[in-house]
C-alpha positions in Angstrom: 76.3 168.8 147.2 76.8 164.9 147.2 74.6 163.4 143.9 74.0 160.8 146.8 71.2 163.2 148.1 69.8 164.8 145.2 69.8 161.4 143.0 68.0 157.7 143.7 68.9 154.2 141.9 68.0 154.6 138.6 66.9 150.1 138.7 64.2 151.2 141.9 63.1 154.0 139.9 62.3 152.0 136.8 60.6 149.4 139.4 58.6 152.2 140.3 57.3 153.4 137.1 56.6 149.3 136.2 54.8 149.6 139.6 52.8 152.3 138.1 51.8 150.2 135.5 50.7 146.9 137.1 48.5 149.3 139.4 46.4 151.0 136.5 44.7 147.5 136.6 43.4 148.9 139.7 41.7 152.5 137.7 38.6 152.6 136.6 39.3 150.7 133.6 36.7 148.0 131.2 38.4 144.7 133.0 40.5 143.2 129.5 42.0 146.3 129.4 43.3 145.9 133.7 44.0 142.6 132.3 46.5 143.8 129.6 47.8 146.4 132.2 49.2 143.2 134.3 50.5 141.3 131.3 52.6 144.6 130.0 53.9 144.6 133.6 54.7 141.3 133.5 56.4 141.6 129.8 58.6 144.8 130.8 59.7 142.7 134.1 60.6 140.0 132.2 63.1 141.9 130.2 64.4 144.4 132.6 65.4 141.2 134.4 67.0 140.3 130.8 68.9 143.2 130.2 69.8 145.5 133.5 69.8 142.6 136.4 71.5 140.7 133.3 73.8 143.5 133.5 74.3 143.7 137.1 75.4 139.9 137.8 78.2 140.2 135.4 79.5 143.3 136.7 79.2 141.5 140.2 81.5 139.1 138.6 83.9 140.9 137.0 83.3 144.3 138.3 82.3 144.3 142.1 83.8 147.7 143.1 82.2 149.4 139.9 79.5 151.2 142.0 76.8 152.6 140.7 77.3 156.6 140.3 74.3 157.6 142.0 73.8 156.3 145.1 77.3 154.6 145.1 75.8 151.4 145.3 77.5 147.7 144.8 76.6 145.5 141.5 75.2 143.0 145.0 73.5 146.0 147.0 71.4 146.7 143.4 70.2 143.0 143.0 69.7 143.0 146.4 67.5 145.7 146.1 65.9 144.8 143.3 65.2 141.1 144.2 63.3 142.7 147.5 61.3 144.8 145.5 60.5 142.2 143.0 59.3 140.4 146.0 56.2 142.8 147.0 55.2 143.6 143.1 54.4 140.1 142.6 52.2 139.5 146.3 50.9 143.1 144.4 50.5 141.6 141.0 48.9 138.3 142.9 46.3 140.1 144.7 45.9 143.0 141.8 45.3 140.0 139.5 42.6 138.1 141.4 40.5 141.1 141.6 40.7 141.9 137.8 40.1 137.4 137.4 37.1 138.1 140.0 35.6 141.1 137.8 35.9 139.4 134.7 34.2 135.9 136.6 31.1 138.6 137.0 30.9 139.4 133.2 30.9 135.5 132.7 34.7 135.1 132.2 36.1 133.3 134.1 39.6 131.9 134.4 39.3 127.8 135.5 41.3 125.5 137.5 41.2 121.7 136.7 40.0 120.9 140.1 37.1 122.9 139.9 35.6 122.6 136.4 32.9 119.8 136.2 33.0 115.8 135.5 31.8 116.4 131.8 34.0 119.6 131.0 37.1 117.4 132.7 36.1 114.4 130.3 36.2 117.3 127.4 39.8 118.8 128.4 41.0 115.3 128.9 40.4 114.1 125.2 42.0 117.9 124.3 45.0 117.0 126.3 45.0 113.3 125.1 45.0 113.6 121.5 46.2 117.3 120.9 48.5 117.9 123.5 49.9 114.4 124.9 51.5 113.5 121.4 53.6 116.4 120.9 55.1 116.7 125.1 59.2 115.7 125.7 59.1 114.3 128.9 62.3 114.2 130.1 64.0 112.5 133.4 67.7 113.7 134.6 70.1 110.7 135.2 73.2 109.5 134.0 72.1 109.2 130.5 69.9 112.1 130.2 72.0 115.6 131.2 70.1 118.4 132.6 68.8 120.0 129.8 69.4 123.6 128.5 66.3 125.6 130.1 65.0 128.3 127.3 64.7 131.7 128.3 61.1 132.6 129.3 59.8 129.5 128.6 57.6 127.2 130.8 58.3 123.9 131.9 56.8 121.3 134.3 59.0 120.1 137.1 58.9 117.1 139.4 60.6 114.6 141.3 60.6 111.5 140.6 61.1 108.4 143.0 61.9 104.7 142.6 63.2 101.9 144.5 64.9 105.2 147.1 66.4 106.9 143.9 64.9 110.3 142.9 65.3 111.8 139.9 64.5 115.1 138.5 62.3 115.7 135.5 60.9 118.2 132.8 58.2 118.8 130.4 58.6 121.3 128.4 55.4 123.5 127.6 55.1 123.8 123.6 54.5 127.4 122.3 53.2 126.0 119.3 49.8 124.6 121.3 47.1 127.2 121.9 47.4 129.3 124.8 44.0 128.5 126.3 41.1 125.9 126.0 37.7 127.1 126.5 35.3 125.0 128.5 31.5 126.8 127.7 28.7 125.8 129.9 25.9 128.2 129.7 26.1 131.5 129.9 29.7 131.1 131.3 33.1 131.1 129.6 35.9 129.4 131.3 39.3 129.5 129.4 42.2 126.7 131.1 45.8 127.7 130.7 47.7 125.3 129.0 50.6 125.0 131.9 47.8 124.4 133.7 46.0 121.1 131.7 49.8 119.6 131.4 50.3 120.3 135.0 47.5 118.7 136.0 47.9 115.1 134.1 51.9 115.4 133.6 52.8 112.8 136.8 50.8 109.8 133.7 54.0 110.7 131.9 56.0 108.8 134.8 53.4 106.4 135.8 56.6 103.8 136.8 57.5 106.5 139.4 56.1 107.8 142.2 56.1 111.6 141.7 55.9 115.0 143.7 53.8 117.5 143.0 54.1 118.8 139.7 55.6 122.8 139.7 55.3 125.0 137.0 58.8 127.4 136.2 60.0 129.6 134.1 63.8 130.9 133.4 64.6 134.4 132.3 68.5 134.8 131.0 70.6 137.2 130.7 70.6 139.1 127.2 72.8 141.7 128.0 75.5 140.7 125.1 76.7 143.2 122.7 78.6 143.1 119.4 81.2 145.6 120.5 83.7 143.1 120.5 83.0 141.5 117.7 83.8 144.9 115.8 87.0 144.4 114.9 86.9 141.2 113.2 88.0 142.5 109.7 85.6 142.3 106.3 83.0 140.5 108.0 79.6 142.1 107.4 77.7 143.4 110.6 75.2 141.4 109.6 76.4 138.5 109.8 78.4 139.0 113.2 74.6 139.8 114.2 73.3 136.5 113.8 76.5 135.2 115.7 75.5 137.1 118.9 72.0 136.8 118.5 73.1 132.6 119.1 75.0 133.3 121.9 72.6 135.5 123.6 70.0 132.1 123.5 72.4 130.5 126.4 73.9 133.2 128.3 73.4 132.8 131.9 70.0 132.5 133.9 69.5 135.3 136.5 66.4 134.4 138.0 63.5 131.6 138.4 60.0 131.9 139.0 57.8 129.6 140.4 53.8 129.0 140.5 54.8 127.0 144.2 57.2 126.9 146.8 60.1 124.5 145.7 60.8 121.9 148.3 64.5 121.6 149.3 64.9 118.7 147.5 63.7 120.6 144.6 65.9 123.3 145.2 68.5 121.2 145.7 68.8 119.7 142.4 67.4 122.2 140.3 69.1 125.2 141.1 72.7 124.7 141.0 72.6 123.3 137.5 71.5 126.6 136.5 73.9 128.4 138.5 70.9 129.8 140.4 70.5 130.5 144.6 67.1 130.8 146.8 67.5 134.5 146.4 67.1 134.5 142.5 63.9 132.3 143.2 60.3 133.8 142.9 56.8 132.2 143.3 54.3 133.6 141.6 50.6 132.3 142.5 49.1 133.6 138.7 50.2 133.4 135.7 53.5 134.0 134.6 53.4 134.4 130.7 50.3 136.4 130.2 50.3 137.0 126.0 46.6 135.6 126.0 45.5 139.0 128.0 45.6 140.5 124.6 43.4 137.5 122.6 41.0 137.3 125.0 38.3 139.3 123.5 38.6 137.2 120.3 36.8 134.5 121.5 34.3 136.1 123.8 31.5 137.4 122.4 31.0 140.6 124.1 34.3 141.2 124.5 34.4 144.6 123.1 32.4 145.7 125.9 35.3 144.8 128.5 37.8 146.9 126.7 38.2 150.7 125.7 35.9 152.1 122.9 37.6 152.2 120.0 39.7 154.7 118.4 41.3 155.0 115.1 44.2 157.9 114.4 42.8 161.0 112.1 44.1 161.0 108.5 45.1 164.4 107.4 44.2 166.9 110.0 47.2 169.2 108.7 46.9 168.1 105.5 44.5 168.9 102.2 44.1 164.9 101.0 43.3 166.3 97.5 46.9 168.2 97.2 50.5 167.0 96.7 51.7 166.8 100.3 55.6 167.9 99.8 54.1 170.8 98.2 51.8 171.7 101.5 55.4 171.3 103.3 57.0 173.6 101.1 54.5 176.2 102.1 54.4 175.4 105.7 55.9 173.4 108.8 54.0 170.3 109.6 53.2 168.4 112.8 51.8 165.2 113.6 51.0 164.1 117.0 50.5 159.8 117.3 48.4 158.0 117.7 45.6 161.0 117.4 46.9 161.7 114.1 47.6 159.0 111.1 51.2 157.5 110.8 49.6 157.3 107.0 50.0 160.8 106.4 54.1 160.3 106.2 53.9 156.8 104.6 52.0 158.6 101.8 54.6 161.0 101.5 57.0 158.3 101.5 55.1 157.3 98.5 54.5 160.9 96.5 58.5 161.5 97.0 59.1 157.7 95.5 57.1 158.4 92.6 58.2 162.2 91.8 60.8 162.1 88.9 62.1 165.4 90.8 63.0 163.3 93.6 66.9 162.6 93.6 67.5 160.8 96.9 65.5 159.2 100.0 67.4 159.0 103.3 66.0 157.6 106.6 67.7 156.0 110.0 65.3 152.9 111.0 65.5 151.4 114.6 62.5 149.5 114.9 59.8 148.4 112.2 57.0 146.8 112.3 55.9 143.3 111.1 55.1 143.9 107.2 56.3 147.3 107.3 54.5 149.4 104.7 57.6 151.9 105.4 60.1 149.5 103.5 57.7 148.6 100.6 57.5 152.6 100.1 61.6 152.9 100.4 61.7 149.4 98.2 58.9 150.8 95.2 61.0 154.0 95.6 64.7 152.8 94.6 62.6 150.5 92.1 61.5 153.7 90.4 65.3 154.9 90.6 65.6 156.9 93.7 68.8 156.6 95.2 67.9 155.1 98.7 69.6 155.0 101.8 68.5 152.9 105.1 71.0 153.6 108.2 69.6 150.3 109.4 70.6 150.1 113.2 71.0 146.2 113.5 71.4 146.8 117.5 67.6 147.2 118.4 67.6 145.3 121.1 64.8 142.2 120.8 64.8 143.6 117.2 67.6 142.4 115.7 66.4 139.7 113.8 63.4 141.6 112.2 66.0 144.3 111.5 68.8 142.0 110.0 65.6 140.4 107.7 64.9 144.1 106.2 68.3 145.0 105.9 68.9 141.9 103.6 65.4 142.8 102.0 66.1 146.2 101.2 69.6 145.6 99.6 68.1 143.0 97.4 66.1 145.8 96.3 68.4 148.1 95.2 69.1 150.5 98.5 71.6 151.0 99.8 72.4 149.6 103.5 74.7 151.7 106.4 75.3 150.3 109.7 75.1 152.1 113.1 78.8 153.3 114.6 81.0 151.0 117.2 80.1 151.8 120.4 77.3 154.2 119.2 73.7 153.0 118.6 72.0 155.3 115.9 68.8 155.9 117.7 67.9 159.3 115.7 64.7 159.3 113.6 65.3 161.3 111.1 64.4 161.1 106.8 65.8 163.3 104.5 64.0 163.9 100.7 66.1 165.4 98.5 64.6 166.9 95.0 65.6 168.9 91.8 63.5 171.6 91.2 63.6 174.7 88.9 67.3 173.7 89.4 67.7 174.3 92.4 68.3 171.4 95.1 65.5 172.1 97.7 65.0 169.4 101.0 62.0 168.1 103.0 63.0 166.7 106.3 61.5 164.7 108.9 61.9 164.1 112.9 60.7 162.2 115.0 60.3 161.4 118.8 59.6 157.6 118.0 59.7 155.0 115.5 58.8 154.5 111.5 56.2 151.9 113.2 53.0 151.3 111.9 52.2 149.3 115.1 53.8 151.7 118.0 52.4 154.9 116.3 48.7 153.3 116.9 50.2 152.6 120.9 52.7 155.5 121.7 52.2 159.3 121.9 55.3 160.7 119.5 55.8 163.8 117.4 56.5 164.0 113.4 58.1 167.2 112.5 57.6 167.9 108.9 59.8 171.0 107.2 61.4 172.2 103.9 63.7 174.7 105.3 66.5 174.9 103.8 69.3 175.7 106.9 67.5 172.6 108.6 67.7 170.4 105.0 71.3 170.8 104.9 72.1 170.0 108.5 70.4 166.8 107.6 72.8 166.2 104.5 75.8 166.6 106.7 73.9 164.4 109.2 74.1 161.6 106.3 77.4 162.1 105.0 78.5 161.8 108.5 76.9 158.9 109.2 78.7 157.7 105.8 81.8 157.9 106.8 81.3 157.3 110.6 81.8 160.9 111.3 80.0 161.4 114.8 81.7 165.0 115.9 79.9 166.2 113.1 79.1 170.4 113.3 75.8 171.5 112.5 73.9 175.0 112.0 70.9 174.1 113.2 70.8 170.4 115.0 72.1 168.9 117.8 73.3 165.4 117.7 74.7 163.4 120.5 76.9 162.2 121.5 79.1 165.5 121.1 76.6 168.0 120.7 72.9 167.6 122.3 74.6 167.6 125.8 76.3 170.6 125.6 73.3 172.5 123.6 70.8 171.3 126.2 73.0 172.9 129.1 73.9 176.0 127.5 69.9 176.2 127.2 69.5 175.6 131.0 72.4 178.2 131.3 70.3 180.8 130.0 67.6 180.1 132.2 70.0 180.2 135.0 70.8 183.4 134.3 67.2 184.9 134.2 66.8 184.0 138.1 63.3 183.6 139.2 62.2 184.6 135.7 63.2 181.6 134.4 61.6 178.5 133.2 62.2 175.4 131.6 59.4 172.8 130.4 60.6 169.4 129.3 58.7 166.0 128.6 60.5 162.6 127.7 60.4 159.4 129.5 63.5 158.9 131.5 66.4 160.7 132.9 69.6 159.2 135.0 72.2 161.2 133.6 73.8 162.7 136.8 75.1 165.9 134.5 71.8 167.0 134.1 70.6 165.9 137.4 73.1 168.2 139.0 72.0 170.9 136.2 68.0 170.9 136.6 69.2 171.3 140.7 71.2 173.7 140.3 68.8 175.6 137.9 66.1 175.0 141.0 68.4 176.4 143.7 68.7 179.5 141.4 65.1 179.8 141.7 64.3 178.6 137.9 60.7 176.9 137.7 61.2 173.4 136.6 58.1 171.3 135.3 59.1 167.7 134.1 57.0 165.3 133.1 59.1 162.4 132.9 57.1 158.9 132.5 59.7 156.6 133.5 63.0 156.4 135.4 63.3 159.8 137.0 66.7 160.0 139.4 66.3 163.3 140.6 64.7 163.6 143.9 62.6 166.8 144.0 63.6 169.1 147.1 62.3 172.5 146.1 59.1 174.1 145.6 59.8 175.2 142.4 60.4 171.8 140.8 57.6 169.5 139.8 57.9 166.1 138.5 54.9 164.1 137.1 54.5 161.3 135.3 51.7 160.1 133.1 50.7 156.4 132.4 47.1 155.7 130.4 46.0 154.2 127.7 48.9 155.0 125.0 52.2 155.2 126.3 53.7 158.4 126.7 56.4 158.6 124.7 57.5 161.9 123.0 60.4 164.3 123.8 59.5 167.8 124.1 62.5 170.3 125.6 61.4 174.0 125.9 63.0 176.9 127.7 61.5 180.4 128.5 58.1 181.6 128.8 58.2 184.2 126.1 59.1 183.3 122.6 60.2 179.8 124.2 63.1 177.9 122.7 61.9 174.1 122.1 63.4 171.2 120.8 61.8 167.7 119.9 64.1 164.7 120.3 64.7 161.1 119.7 66.7 161.4 123.1 65.8 160.6 126.6 68.3 162.2 129.5 69.9 159.3 130.5 74.1 158.8 129.7 73.3 156.0 127.2 71.6 158.7 124.7 73.6 161.4 125.8 76.5 160.1 125.5 76.6 156.7 123.5 74.2 157.0 121.5 73.2 159.1 118.0 70.5 161.2 118.8 68.8 163.8 117.1 67.2 167.4 118.4 65.4 169.7 116.1 64.3 173.0 117.0 60.8 174.2 115.8 61.3 177.7 114.8 57.5 177.7 113.0 55.7 179.9 115.3 52.8 178.6 114.4 54.1 174.9 115.3 55.5 176.1 118.0 52.2 177.3 119.3 50.2 173.5 119.1 53.5 172.3 120.7 52.8 174.4 124.0 49.4 173.5 123.7 49.7 169.7 123.9 52.5 170.2 127.0 50.2 172.6 128.7 47.3 169.7 128.3 49.5 167.2 129.8 50.6 169.1 132.5 46.8 170.0 133.2 46.0 166.0 133.0 44.0 165.2 136.7 43.3 161.8 136.1 46.8 159.7 134.9 48.9 162.2 135.9 50.7 161.3 139.5 53.0 163.9 141.1 56.8 162.4 141.9 57.8 162.7 145.6 61.4 162.8 146.9 61.3 159.1 148.2 60.5 157.9 145.2 57.0 157.4 145.3 54.1 158.9 143.3 50.8 160.3 144.5 47.8 162.0 142.7 48.0 165.6 142.0 46.1 168.2 144.8 46.0 164.1 146.8 43.1 163.5 144.4 41.7 162.2 140.9 40.5 164.7 138.8 38.5 164.1 135.5 40.6 165.8 132.8 42.6 163.2 131.4 45.0 164.3 128.8 44.7 161.3 126.5 41.0 161.2 126.5 41.0 165.0 125.3 43.5 164.2 122.5 41.2 162.1 121.5 37.8 163.7 121.7 39.9 166.3 119.3 41.2 164.0 116.9 37.1 162.8 116.8 35.9 166.2 116.5 38.2 167.0 113.4 36.8 163.6 111.5 33.6 164.4 112.0 34.1 168.4 110.5 36.2 166.5 107.5 
């Protein structure tokens, strides 16, 4: 069967996921949490245009014949479909945002408009503007002496048309980032907040008092970020960190792919504004509500009763699987351990690193790093271990998009402390999540290996659902040794007894597992949870399995290019308080074969990244993962079922009471209370 009959476009599937993020703001949530979901939707969409649409724009210019391998659409057709869908989503965003603002207003929190506030408040705002904002504004006109300015990515600008003696000029004012996003006006029990761009917009004409000015418009530019360092890798004898620094400088000036304005641009404004940006009308979008919404995450700090408008607080539980007063290394030697974030605390893993770094038996710690938090405790433990004489090797992937500078800085810090730093391979990002502790005990070399589905990042471990598996199994430890040795010499085709790694081993191993279930026919069972499905080979293989009677249960949070077409294949997505991020691959009903992995089923993961899948061999850990997967599948509150047309709907047509995330939090709280 042609792939176009069973697959849908990746980009539209991602937009459908982001629509579900937006629609969370219509669910029964506290209003400030709704505002955050709208902010996440906007941030997601901005990154999508930078990366995916940026890439498609380049393909349209240089490879217009490069067709999507699932829908056979050209880059131009894909961009057209994306822009159409985005216009609809922006209308939805405006509608939902206004509704949420209405809910907040009932609680006394009002997004104010300059035209609507009292005269007294307006006087105070003007004093603030004159004293704190106007002195740092840099208005600029465009004329022969003042060239069209470079408009930076995701920055707000006020743009006006100026008239003087029948001469029209374009003018810009950059909205400074170093002033607070919000100005608060408190009148009685009500709190009004004004966005800084609206304050500047209201008064900015005064800066051009010698001109007649048009109504000012707020704009926001999105620029292509799809710039990779692969073409730079051949530069001889140059530290990859220096190459990445050059790449980051180039990225800042890449082509504009989108312009968003708060009002419809006049024909005269379009004529002056779009050509220098190399943008066309179909790349211009209008949004009545806020374009940048970082303020949504800080609003509660300025409101006395803000905590009542948020989720009830929840803190990860420490030491659910460990005894606090005993060595963690010793406990892992006794039995495998599994942490489930954010219900379990990543500090338990950090304590393991801490213990290993000061244990005189430990010879080395090796770890792959993709994204780190600011002020990373992981980094501080690795530095402390190196200072204690432990041989520390860090495989630092500098190409973690938008985290490159953070990783460059940390790689330099680790290197100064004496850690050995290696980087990813040319053409292959290292996305694996593996940590290996090697130590000598009673004359024998032993290993503790840790594998994760998410990053070594304390912040995201409180926001993303992920699994962290720790084991002292010798066969897994020896494979981990081999993995790091292979990475050190750039060997991607390494052979492993237990681990399945991409780009060469993961896909064949998973395909073989699916084939084993196909051979069982109607007795076959596949139950997987991951973030995205776009790999053409897996789409066809899942469809083959369904045709042969295998029962497939797939929990796919984001992109899903497979169109469900059989009763025995059901796809669900969960969008909730936490970002569902864990990857679990389960095959068979009785004594199932289970893997956890850093990899999604996207071609970039299966063929163009270094990923790891580790089999779960401990029966007790298997049972825990099966229970976790069943809890997810039984979700009736946040789960949605994926329809063949790409839409998502409530399971059984109505919202139930059971939320998998709420259940996991309650179970964690019970353990905390018992402890």
